[in-house]
C-alpha positions as CSV (number, residue, x, y, z in Angstrom):
1,M,60.8,100.0,108.3
2,A,64.0,101.2,106.5
3,E,67.3,100.2,108.0
4,P,69.1,103.2,109.7
5,K,72.0,104.5,107.7
6,T,74.4,104.1,110.6
7,D,73.6,100.4,110.9
8,F,74.0,99.9,107.2
9,A,77.4,101.7,107.2
10,V,78.6,99.6,110.2
11,R,77.7,96.4,108.3
12,L,79.3,97.6,105.1
13,L,82.6,98.6,106.7
14,A,82.8,95.6,109.1
15,G,85.9,93.6,109.3
16,I,86.2,89.8,109.2
17,N,84.4,88.0,112.0
18,G,86.8,85.7,113.8
19,D,90.1,85.4,115.6
20,L,93.5,84.9,113.9
21,Q,94.4,82.1,116.4
22,I,92.0,79.7,114.7
23,L,94.2,79.8,111.6
24,E,97.5,79.4,113.3
25,P,97.6,75.6,112.8
26,H,98.0,76.3,109.1
27,F,100.8,78.8,109.4
28,D,103.7,76.3,109.4
29,N,102.7,74.7,106.1
30,I,102.0,78.1,104.5
31,R,105.4,79.4,105.8
32,V,107.3,76.4,104.3
33,E,105.4,76.7,100.9
34,S,106.0,80.4,100.7
35,Q,109.6,80.3,101.6
36,D,110.4,77.5,99.2
37,F,108.5,79.3,96.4
38,R,110.3,82.7,97.0
39,L,113.7,80.9,97.3
40,A,113.1,79.0,94.1
41,W,112.1,82.3,92.4
42,G,115.4,83.8,93.6
43,L,117.4,80.9,92.2
44,V,115.8,81.4,88.8
45,E,116.7,85.1,89.0
46,V,120.3,84.1,89.8
47,S,120.4,81.8,86.8
48,H,119.2,84.6,84.5
49,G,121.7,87.1,86.0
50,L,118.9,89.2,87.5
51,R,120.3,89.0,91.0
52,T,123.4,87.7,92.8
53,L,123.7,84.6,94.8
54,S,125.1,86.5,97.7
55,S,121.9,88.7,97.9
56,L,119.9,85.5,98.1
57,E,122.1,84.2,100.9
58,I,121.6,87.4,102.8
59,M,117.8,87.2,102.4
60,W,117.6,83.6,103.6
61,P,120.4,83.3,106.2
62,N,118.9,80.1,107.7
63,R,118.9,78.2,104.4
64,E,121.9,76.5,102.9
65,I,121.5,77.8,99.3
66,E,123.9,75.3,97.8
67,K,121.8,72.4,99.2
68,V,118.4,73.8,98.3
69,L,118.2,72.1,95.0
70,T,118.7,68.7,96.6
71,N,115.0,69.1,97.7
72,P,113.0,67.7,94.8
73,E,110.1,69.9,95.6
74,V,112.2,73.1,95.4
75,A,113.9,71.7,92.2
76,A,110.5,71.2,90.6
77,L,109.5,74.8,91.6
78,V,112.7,76.2,90.0
79,E,112.0,74.3,86.8
80,H,108.4,75.5,86.8
81,I,109.2,79.1,87.6
82,G,112.0,79.1,85.1
83,E,109.5,78.6,82.3
84,R,107.8,81.9,82.9
85,P,108.2,84.2,79.8
86,D,108.5,87.4,81.8
87,L,111.6,86.1,83.7
88,Q,113.1,84.8,80.5
89,I,112.6,88.2,78.8
90,Q,114.1,90.0,81.7
91,G,117.1,87.7,81.6
92,Q,117.6,88.3,77.9
93,Q,117.4,92.0,78.3
94,K,119.9,91.9,81.1
95,L,122.3,89.8,78.9
96,V,121.9,92.2,76.0
97,S,122.5,95.2,78.3
98,R,125.7,93.6,79.7
99,T,127.0,92.6,76.3
100,L,126.4,96.1,74.8
101,D,128.0,97.8,77.9
102,A,131.1,95.6,77.4
103,A,131.3,96.5,73.7
104,L,131.1,100.2,74.5
105,K,133.9,99.9,77.0
106,V,136.1,98.3,74.4
107,I,135.2,101.0,71.9
108,G,136.1,103.7,74.5
109,S,139.4,102.1,75.2
110,R,140.3,102.0,71.5
111,L,139.6,105.7,71.1
112,E,141.9,106.5,73.9
113,V,144.9,105.3,71.9
114,T,146.8,108.4,70.7
115,D,147.5,107.1,67.2
116,V,144.0,106.3,66.2
117,G,143.4,107.4,62.6
118,I,140.4,109.4,61.4
119,H,139.0,106.5,59.4
120,H,139.2,104.1,62.3
121,A,137.7,106.7,64.7
122,R,134.8,107.2,62.3
123,D,134.3,103.4,62.0
124,V,134.3,103.2,65.8
125,A,131.8,106.0,66.1
126,D,129.5,104.3,63.6
127,L,129.7,101.1,65.6
128,A,128.9,103.0,68.8
129,I,125.8,104.4,67.1
130,K,124.6,101.0,66.0
131,I,125.1,99.6,69.5
132,D,123.3,102.5,71.0
133,T,120.4,101.9,68.6
134,A,120.3,98.2,69.5
135,L,120.4,99.0,73.2
136,T,117.4,101.4,72.7
137,K,115.4,98.7,70.8
138,S,116.1,96.1,73.4
139,G,114.3,98.1,76.0
140,K,115.4,99.1,79.4
141,T,115.6,96.3,81.9
142,V,113.0,96.8,84.5
143,S,114.1,96.3,88.1
144,A,112.5,93.2,89.6
145,K,109.6,94.0,92.0
146,R,110.5,93.1,95.5
147,S,107.2,93.4,97.3
148,R,103.8,91.9,97.6
149,S,100.6,94.0,98.0
150,F,96.9,93.6,98.1
151,D,93.9,95.9,97.9
152,I,90.5,94.8,99.2
153,F,87.2,96.3,98.0
154,N,83.9,94.9,98.9
155,K,85.3,91.5,100.0
156,I,87.5,91.0,96.9
157,A,91.2,91.1,97.6
158,T,93.4,91.8,94.6
159,V,97.0,90.6,95.1
160,T,99.9,92.0,93.0
161,S,103.4,90.5,93.3
162,P,106.2,89.2,91.1
163,E,104.2,85.9,91.0
164,H,101.0,87.8,90.0
165,P,102.1,90.9,88.1
166,D,98.7,91.4,86.6
167,G,96.9,90.8,89.9
168,V,94.8,87.9,91.1
169,N,91.4,88.2,92.9
170,L,90.4,86.3,96.0
171,I,87.0,86.5,97.7
172,I,87.3,87.0,101.5
173,T,84.1,86.2,103.5
174,H,85.2,84.2,106.6
175,P,88.4,83.3,108.4
176,E,89.2,80.1,106.4
177,S,88.9,82.1,103.2
178,V,91.9,84.1,104.2
179,L,94.3,81.1,103.9
180,P,94.6,81.5,100.0
181,L,95.4,85.2,100.6
182,F,98.2,84.2,103.0
183,R,99.5,82.0,100.3
184,A,99.2,84.5,97.5
185,M,101.0,87.1,99.7
186,R,103.7,84.4,100.3
187,C,103.7,85.1,104.0
188,V,106.6,83.7,106.0
189,E,107.1,85.7,109.1
190,L,104.4,85.9,111.8
191,E,104.4,89.6,111.2
192,D,103.3,89.0,107.6
193,F,100.3,86.9,108.7
194,E,99.3,89.5,111.4
195,A,99.6,92.4,109.0
196,V,97.3,90.8,106.4
197,W,94.8,89.8,109.1
198,N,94.8,93.3,110.7
199,V,93.8,94.9,107.4
200,L,90.9,92.4,107.0
201,N,90.0,92.8,110.7
202,G,89.6,96.5,110.1
203,S,87.3,96.2,107.1
204,L,86.4,93.9,104.3
205,F,85.1,96.8,102.3
206,T,88.2,98.7,101.8
207,G,91.9,98.5,102.7
208,S,95.4,97.8,101.4
209,L,98.8,96.4,102.4
210,T,102.3,96.1,101.0
211,L,104.8,93.6,102.4
212,E,108.4,94.3,101.3
213,G,110.7,91.5,100.3
214,W,110.5,88.6,97.8
């Protein structure tokens, strides 16, 4: 006897079978790991001029940023994350952009001098064109992504974040299998864990979530 379509649809769209409370003993470890990782990432961005130290202090008000690197685990994370080519390229682009902006300001100030001769003005204009060409070739610096998101389709959750810009897939079938997803989403606040769980509780077939902040 064929299975009724309604029963098949219910099973297909069913959410995860379990209660979030059974995973709560793991939250403290995941919370520390995620915060240390995101904080180390921020320190790397500061070193590359991609963000300010003050913005990091505002984001993590309960951490003494100046003492963070005394933690050998965080220091190791900073070194590891700092080797990422994407962050190095973003830092180089930012440096080129700042350098060229400074050069253009100097050129502009020279042109404001009333006794600038025609030949000097022409040389300055040529230099400005070269700088503009170099700026175009360097590529526009892309703003750093400050969010984490995942889409789930048929029990496969695809996480996209600064850590995983190309996406990483995780299979979700039972409560314990959600722990890697909590880590990939770099959950810190209780609301983060609950938001991820609520999506999975609604359905393992389809769903999505974005958590702001990184």
